[in-house]
Every structure is written in C-alpha cells, then in structure tokens.
VEXKE-150591 format. One record per atom (N, C-alpha, C): residue in one letter; y, z, x. Coordinates in steps of 0.1 Angstrom, whole numbers, plus 5000, padded with zeros to 4 digits. Layout:
VEXKE-150591
AYZX...
***
This chain:
VEXKE-150591
X498850005008X500050005000X501250005009X502349925005X503549915012X504749955003X505550055008X506650105000X507950065008X509050045002X510250015009X511350115006X512150135016X513350215015X514450155024X515650185021X516750145031X516650215044X516550355042X516450435054X515350535052X514450555061X513450655061X513750765072X513650885068X513950995077X512751085078X512151095090X510951185092X511351325096X511351415087X511751555091X512751615081X512551735077X513551795067X514151925072X514351935086X515152045091X516552005089X517452085095X518952065092X519351925096X518851865107X519251735112X518851625101X517651625097X517151535087X517951545074X518151665069X518851685057X520251645058X520951685068X522351655070X522551505072X521651435079X521751295081X521651225067X520751265059X520551205045X521851225037X522451345038X523551375030X524851295034X524851245047X525951175052X525751025051X524650975046X524450835044X525050785031X525450665029X526050615017X525050635005X525650674993X524750704982X524150584975X524650464979X523950344974X522750304982X522450374993X521250345000X520050434995X518950374994X517750444990X517050505002X516950635002X516450715013X515150785010X514250775019X512950855018X512950955029X512851085025X512751195034X511251245034X510651245046X509251285048X509251425055X508251495050X508051625058X506551645059X506051685070X504651695073X504051815065X504851915062X504352035055X505252055043X505552175039X506452205028X507852195033X508852185024X510252165027X510752275036X510352395033X510852515040X510252535054X509252465058X508552495070X509052415082X510352435085X510952375096X511552485105X511652455118X512252555127X513652585124X514352495118X515752515113X515752635104X514752645095X514652755085X514452885092X513852885104X513553005111X514753065119X515752975122X516853015131X517553145126X517653235135X518153365131X519653385135X519953365147X521153415153X522453365147X522653225147X523953175142X524153035147X525452995146X525852865150X527152865157X527252815169X528452815177X529552735170X530852775173X531952695168X533152725177X533952625179X535252635187X536252705177X536452825180X537252905170X538752885172X539252835184X540552795186X540652715199X541752645201X541952555212X541752625225X542152745226X542152825238X540652845243X539752845234X538352875237X537552745242X538252625242X537552505246X536952515260X537752555270X537252555284X536152655285X536252775278X535152875279X533852825273X533952765261X532852715254X532152605263X532952515268X532452405276X531752455289X532352555296X531852605308X530552685305X530552765294X529352835291X528152745288X528352635281X527352535278X526852475291X527752435299X527452365312X526652455321X527152575323X526552675332X525152715327X524952735314X523552765309X522652645312X523152525311X522352405313X522252365327X522652455337X522552425351X523352295355X524352265347X525252155350X524552025350X523452015343X522651895342X523051825328X523951885321X524351835308X525051705308X524951625297X525751505296X527151555291X528151545299X529451595296X530051535284X529851405281X530451345269X529851405257X528551435257X527851495246X528351635243X528551715254X529051855253X530451845247X531251765252X532651755247X532651715232X531851625228X531851575214X531351685205X530251755209X529751865201X530751975199X531452015209X532452125208X533552085199X534051965201X535251915194X534951895179X533751865175X533351845161X532951975154X532752085162X532152205156X533052265144X534352265145X535052325134X534952245121X534852105123X534652015111X533252045105X532252065113X530952085108X530852215100X531452325106X531452455099X532152445085X533252375085X534052355073X533252275062X532552175067X531752095058X530552175052X529952255061X528852345056X529352435045X530452495047X531052595037X531352515024X531852395025X532052315013X530852285006X529652275013X528352245007X527752375001X528452485003X527952614997X527352715007X527352675020X526752765030X527752885032X527153005032X527953125034X527753175049X528953225054X528953295067X529553425065X529253525073X529853655072X531353655074X532053725066X533553725067X534053875065X535253895069X535954025067X537353985064X537854035052X539154005048X539453855047X538353785043X538453635041X538353555054X538253625065X538153555078X536753555084X536353445090X535053445096X534853555107X533653615107X533253705117X532453625128X532653665141X531953605152X531153705159X529953665164X529153745172X528953675186X528353745195X528153695209X526653705212X526253605220X524853605224X524853575239X523553575245X523453565260X524153445265X524853455277X525453355284X526753305278X527253365267X528553335261X529553435267X530753375271X531753455277X532653525266X532453495254X533153555243X532353535230X532753605219X532153595206X532653465199X531753365197X532153245190X531053195181X530153285177X529053245169X529253295154X529253205145X529353245131X527853255126X527653345116X526353375112X526253425098X525053435092X524753495079X523653595081X523953725081X522953825084X522153785096X520853795095X520053745106X519153625101X519653555092X518953445086X519853315085X520653285095X521553175094X520853045092X519753025098X519052895097X518552875082X518052985076X517552975063X518752955053X519853015056X521052995047X521552855047X521652795059X522052655061X521052555055X519752575059X518752485054X518552485039X518552605033X518352615019X519552545011X520752565016X521852505009X521952355010X521552305022X521452165024X520352105015X519252175014X518152125005X518552124990X519352214986X519852214973X520652084970X521552054980X522351934979X521551804979X520551804987X519651684988X518951664975X518451764969X517651754957X518551704945X519851714946X520751664936X520951514937X520651454948X520951314951X519851224945X520251134936X519351044930X518850934939X519550914950X519150814959X518150864970X517850994970X517051054980X515651094974X514651034979X513251074975X512551154985X512151274982X511551364991X509951354990X509351335001X507851325002X507251435010X506851545003X506251655010X504851625014X504351705024X502951685029X502651535031X503651475037X503451335041X503751315056X502751285063X502951285078X503051145084X504051135092X504251005099X503251005111X502350895110X501350885121X501550765130X502550685127X502950575136X504250515131X504950445141X506050365137X505650225137X506250145129X505949995129X507049925136X506749835145X507749765153X507349625156X508349535158X508149405163X509349365171X509149305183X510149255191X511149375195X510649495197X511449615200X512449645189X512049615176X512849665165X511949745156X512349855151X511549945142X511749895128X510649885121X510749835107X510149935097X509950065101X509450165092X508350245099X507550315091X506550405096X505250395088X504150435094X502850455088X502750595084X502350635072X502350765067X500950805061X500650935062X499350985057X499751095047X499251085035X499551185025X498551305027X498851405019X498051525020X496551505016X496351405008X494951375004X494251275012X494951235023X494351145033X494750995031X495450965020X495850825018X496750775028X496650655033X497450595043X498250475037X499550475040X500350365035X501450325045X502050215043X503150165051X504450185044X505450245051X506750265045X507750175052X508150065047X509049975053X510450035051X511350005061X512650055061X513549965070X514849955065X515849885074X516149965086X516150105084X516450195095X515550315094X515050365106X514250475107X514850585115X514850705111X515350825118X514250925121X514050955133X513051055137X513751195138X513251295131X513851425131X512751525129X511651505137X510451585135X510351715143X511451755150X511451885156X510851895169X510452015173X509952045187X508452025189X508052105200X506652085205X505952215205X506352315198X505752445199X504252455195X503852365186X502452355182X501552325193X502052275205X501252245216X500952365225X501552475221X501452595230X500752715222X500052795230X499352915223X500353015218X501453035226X502453135223X503753065221X504253055208X505452985205X506053045193X507453035192X508153085180X508152975170X507652855173X507752735164X506552745154X506752665143X505552645134X504552565141X503252595139X502152525146X502052375143X502552325132X502452185129X503552095136X504352165144X505452085151X504852055165X504251935166X503451905178X503951785186X505251755184X505851645192X505451505188X505251495175X504751365169X505651245174X506951265172X507851145176X507751115190X507551215199X507451195213X506251115216X505151145210X503851075212X504050925208X504650905197X504850765192X505850695201X506850755207X507750695216X507050655229X506150745234X505450715246X504550595243X503850595232X502950485228X503650345227X504850345222X505650225219X506650185230X506650265241X507550235252X509050265249X509250355240X510650395238X511050495248X512250485253X512750575264X512750715260X512250805269X512250945268X512851005281X513251135280X513751195292X513551345292X513551405304X513451545306X512351615298X511151555298X510051615290X509651745295X509951785307X509551915312X510652025310X511651995303X512752095301X512452165288X511652275290X511052345279X511552495280X512252535270X512852665270X511952775264X511752885272X511052995268X511953105263X511853155251X512753255246X512353395252X513253475257X512853595264X512253705255X512653705242X512253815234X511553775220X510353745221X509453735209X508753865207X508553895194X507754015191X506354015197X506054105205X504654105211X503654145200X502554065200X501454095191X500154035196X499054105193X497754055197X497153965187X497853955176X497353865165X497653715169X496753625165X496953485168X498053425159X498653315162X499553245154X500953245159X501953205151X503353185156X503953325159X504753325170X505353445174X506653465167X506953585162X508153615155X509253635165X510353575163X511553575173X512353705170X512653775180X513653885179X514953825185X515853785176X517053705179X517853755190X518353665198X519253695209X520453775204X520853765191X521953835186X521753985186X520554025186X520254175187X520754225201X520454145211X520954185224X522454165225X522954065218X524354035217X525154145211X524554215202X525154335195X524954465203X524254455215X524154575223X522854635226X521754575221X520454625224X520054615238X519154715243X518854715257X517354665259X517154615271X515754585275X515254695285X514054745283X513654855290X512254825297X512054885308X510754865315X509754975310X508554985316X507555075312X507955215312X508955255321X509555385322X510655405312X510955305304X511955315294X513355315301X513455245312X514755235319X515255085318X516555065317X517154935317X516854875331X516454745331X516154675344X516854545346X517754505336X518354375337X519554365328X520454265331X521554235322X521054155310X521154215298X520554155287X521154025282X522353995287X523053875283X523053765293X522053765302X521953655311X521453525304X521653405309X521153285303X519653305300X519153235290X517753255286X516753235297X516953125304X515853095314X515853205325X517053245329X517153355340X516653485335X516953525323X516453645317X514953645315X514453525311X513053515310X512253535323X512853475334X512253495347X512253645351X513353715348X513453855351X512353935343X512253905331X511253975323X509753945328X509553815331X508253785336X507953855349X508953865358X508753945370X508454085368X509154145358X508954285355X507554315349X507154225341X505754235335X504754225346X504954135355X503954115366X503954235375X505154295378X505254415386X504454535379X504554545366X503954655359X502554625355X502154495355X500854455350X500754475335X501854445328X501854465314X502054325307X501854325294X501954205285X503354195279X504154305280X505454305274X506454405280X507654395276X508654495280X509154555266X510154635267X510654705254X512054665251X512354655238X513754625233X514154755225X515254805229X515754925221X517054895215X517154915201X518354895194X518755035187X517955135190X518155265184X519555315184X520255295196X521555355197X522655275189X522255165183X523155085174X523355165161X522355245157X522455315145X521655255134X521055335125X520155285114X520955195105X522155235101X522955155091X523255015096X523655005109X524054875114X522854785116X521754845120X520454765122X520054705109X519954785098X519554745085X520454645079X521754655081X522754565075X522854435083X522854445096X523054325105X521754245107X520554315107X519354255110X518254285100X518454265087X517554305077X516154245078X516154115081X514954035082X514054085094X514754105106X514054155118X513554295115X514354375109X513954515106X512654515098X512654435087X511554435078X510254375085X510454275093X509354215100X508654315110X509554385117X509054495126X508254605118X508754635106X508054735098X506654695094X506554555092X505254505089X504254525100X504754525112X503954555124X503854695127X504354785119X504254925121X505354985130X506454905132X507454955141X508754965133X509355085134X510655115128X511655105139X512354995140X513254975151X514555055151X514755135140X515855235140X515455355147X514155375150X513655495157X512755475169X512255345170X511255315180X511655195188X511055185200X511255065208X510354955203X510854825205X510154715200X509554635212X508154615212X507554545223X507954395222X508454335233X508854195233X508254125245X508053995244X507553915255X508053775254X508153695264X508653555264X507653465256X508153365249X507253265242X508053135242X507253025242X507852895241X508752885228X509952835230X510952835219X511552705216X512052635226X512952515223X512652405234X512952285229X512652165238X513952095240X514452095253X515752035256X515551885259X514351845263X514051705265X513851625252X513351505253X513051435241X513251285242X513451225231X513651075230X515051055234X515250965244X516650935249X517450865238X518650925236X519550865226X520950855232X521850775226X523250765230X524050855221X525350845222X526250925214X526150905199X525550795195X525350775181X523950805177X523150865185X521750895183X520850775182X521250665188X520350545188X519350555200X518150515197X517150515207X517150375214X516250355223X516150225230X515550115222X515050155210X514450055201X515450025189X515649895186X516549865175X516149925162X517249965154X517050015141X516250155141X516150215152X515550345153X516450445159X516550565152X517450675157X516550795158X517050895166X516351025168X517451135168X517151235161X518151345160X517451485160X518151585162X517651725163X516851745176X515851835175X515151885187X514351775193X513851675186X513051565191X513851465199X515151475198X515951385206X516551445218X517051365227X517751415239X518951335242X520151395239X521451335242X522051395254X521351495260X521751565272X522751675270X523051715258X523951815255X523551955261X522251985261X521752115265X521452115280X521452005287X521052005301X519652065303X519452145313X518152195316X517852325309X518852385301X518552505294X519652525283X519152545271X520152545260X520852685259X522152675257X522952785254X522652835240X522552965238X522153025226X523052975214X522452945203X523152905190X523852775191X523552695201X524052555202X523052455195X521852505191X520852415186X521252365172X521552455163X521952415149X523152325150X524152355158X525352285159X525052135164X524352135175X523952005181X523251915171X522351975164X521551895154X522451845143X523351915138X524251875127X525251775132X525851795143X526851705148X526251565150X525151555157X524551425160X523751365149X523351445139X522751385127X523851315119X525051365119X526151295112X526451175119X526451175133X526751055141X525850945137X524550975136X523550875133X523850815119X524150905109X524350855096X525650765095X526650805102X527950725102X527750595109X526950595120X526750475127X525850375120X524850425113X523950345105X524750275094X525650355087X526450305076X527450205081X528050225092X529050135097X528550005103X527350005107X526749885114X525549825106X525449865093X524249835085X523949685084X522749655087X522249515085X520849515081X520449425072X519049415068X518149395080X516949455079X515949445090X515249315088X515249235098X514449105098X513249105106X512749225109X511649235119X510349295113X510149275100X508949335094X507749255098X506649315103X505449245106X504849185093X504149075095X503549005083X502449085077X501649145085X500549235080X500349355089X499749455083X499549585090X498049625087X497349655097X495949695095X495849845093X495949895081X495950035078X494650105081X493550035081X492250095085X492150145099X493050095107X493150145121X493550285122X494050345111X494550485112X493650585104X492450545101X491550625094X491050745101X490850725115X490350835123X491450935127X491851015117X493051105119X492851205130X491751265132X491551365143X491651295156X491151175158X491251105171X492751075174X493451035164X494951005166X495651125170X495451245163X496051365166X495751415180X494551405184X494151455198X494751365208X494851235206X495451145216X496951165217X497551195205X499051225206X499351355214X498551455211X498751585219X498551555234X497451485237X497151465251X498251385258X498751285251X499751195257X501051275260X501451365251X502651445253X502451545264X501351615264X501151715275X500951645288X500351525289X500251455301X501551415307X502451365298X503851325303X504651445307X504451565301X505151685305X504651725319X503351715321X502751755334X503251655345X503251525341X503751425351X505151455355X505951485345X507351515349X507551645358X506651745355X506651865363X506251825378X505251745380X504851705393X505851635400X506551545393X507551455399X508751545404X509151645397X510251725401X509851845409X508551875410X507951985417X508652115413X508752135400X509252255395X508252375397X508752485400X507852605404X507152645391X505952715394X505152765383X505952855374X506852935381X507653035373X508652965364X509252865369X510152785360X509452725348X508352665351X507552595341X507152695330X506652815334X506152915325X507252985318X508253015325X509253105320X510653055318X510752925315X512052875312X512652775321
***
C-alpha cells in the first residue's frame, strides 16, 4: 500500500511537533511515532529551557555554550540559537506553555556550566509541559494526521532525493508513505545502551538509515553521559535527577558523606570526577544531598523527582540520594546546515538525531529543548519558502524486502554502534572520555 503526504515527519518530540505547527496549514502532514505520543525524550526533560533574557547576557550565554562544547561548536549555529531564543519562548507561551513566574515576570534558574541564571522552567517537568501543550495544538490541526505505533524502517530515495519512507504498523503491516519532503526527528540513541536516561525504543533509527543511504553524518562518538541518574539495581531506563537540583544548591558527597567536587562543572567534566570517585571507592554510585534546601522547597520545586525517589524508598527531604552517571544525550548525528537540510535532497533532520554543531563536543545544560525548537522552525520555514513538488518517486517498491523485521533492527543497531566505535578509534578518545562524557 502507498500513501501520500506533502510532508512526513518521523518523531513526535518537541522538534517534530513544532516543525509541524510551523508548516503551512494547506500542506497535508503525516506525523509518525514509533511508540505512543508521550514516549519521547522531550517529554522527560526536567530542568528547563535556556533563553537570552537581555542583550547584556549574550556574551555570557555564547561563551558558556562554547566552553561547555570545548570550543568545537559551530559558531553560526550557536549565534542563531541564542538570538532566536526570546522569540521561541514567547511563541511557546502564546501556544499555552506555562513557565514559573513571580509578580508576572519569568523566573530563571541556573544549572551546571552556566555563569548566570538564564533557564526558564515549569516545576521539574518543563519537557512535559512544553510537549503536552504542543501536542494539544497539533491535535487541533485538520491538516496533520498522527500515526501512533508506526515505525519508520527505511527512507525511499532516487538520485539522492528523498521521496518518503517505508513504515511498519504495530500489527506488522508494511507500507510506503510518499512525500514531497521528509523530516527526521527520531531522537537519540539511548536504547543502544544498558544504562541510559532515554526511552529504550530510541535506537538511532535515522542514523542507521543515513549510514545505509550514504547521507552525511558527523561526530557520532560525541555522546554525553549525565552525571546524576538515580542509581538502581533494577533493569530499564534510568531516572534522571535533574541538573537543576544541583543548580539550586544540592551537594555531591562521597562514601564518607563529604563534598568532593564543584557540583556545577560542565557535565562531561563532572561525570569524569564522579567516575574517578567511584573507582577510588570501589562503589557503584555517589550521593546527592538536597536536605539543606528544606522540605518545603524540595517538594515545591522538584515534586516529580521527590515522588519518584519516594517510589524507590528514598525521602530526599531527609535522606541522601544515590546517583550514578548514565548515557543521556547525543551531540553528533545527521549533518545539517542552518536550515536543517541534510546532504540528500528534500530530506531534513531536526532535534537530537541531527547535528548542526551547536553543542560542540558537550551540550550545555538546558540547550537541548531550545536547539530542537529553533532549528525545527528553521526546517519548516525553509520547506515552506522553497517548496516544490517531488519528481523523484521510484516507479515501484518491493515491500516484501522489509518483512524480516528483527534482522533489519539488528543490522541497524550494529551499523550505528560500528560507526561510533570507528569514530572513537579515529580520534583515539580515551576510555574515560568515551565512558563518562
């Protein structure tokens, strides 16, 4: 079966949703999600979203982003992201997104490697707040069709032009989805790792397809490990203890319950310090203490984290929280330009699966949601302004070639991990850097 859309977007995190909302309403859009609508890493984001709060903060925001990224950032991307941030925050609020305020003015918090407080937030569920409000808007659009439990298993191309995707429904049916333009927004690679804060179904699908089709990728070994995931012996996704907890003043303690590090170091540096401390002690975790912040502040500022810790039998208002590093974010990805265009015609990539160089070698805290939104809009605006009918549809597609689903999945995982390892060998990155940020 072949279906047609003007634009198909694979992924329903903030980048996919925001791209869809910024496309012209006369275009028929298909939004695909591998799982349910809410199961994106955007939904899990706790801390907040960075914003340029005044002109005087530009140089500080820019330098903090560059320094955290070890000055490997694309300077044009960094500049564009920062300059567009006030516009993005205003648009989100117009769409119904709430941020914490006092006397009608936005409140700002600070996280690791930031020289000042410039992060707007909603409790400790900023990602959920933004994603849910964008979903509400998407569901109101008559031109947007949402396809849940529909997995992209290949892209269709001819003469280096993308003409849509091959999809597999939840019941195993395989079909071709033709499109004038295709946007990849499938998120990160946490599902490839045993310990990750990501959902397990996020396995770098777009990366695997890019490798298969010869689409340019970059920095595949730039993988960020978050310093403070909740330690647990249970299998499955690791619960993130947001950097904003440390930003509000929580301490990291060693086995003797003594502070051993500056809690607001860049993520990769702090992760290395924690790994070194665990190795020194022969332990699986260190401790996070927020007790001195007071019970009222903890419950009001971090209600979700507080409740999740209670589920593990830990009352963070009275007890130390065991934390350990876990894979968290992917700074590499499919190479894109300032408009989120890939090296293949009519194909765009946005969000965590893309790489425009804004994060460099290490992402600054709370730049992820911002970067995803800014460049998702860029993709939508560029598609709309340059729109042309796709003339590169293949005459026929052999859908039976996709029936061995397990084989395809295994090959995809293998190809991504092999390319990551190849990049590691090429750069001779140390085992500590690979493991811990």
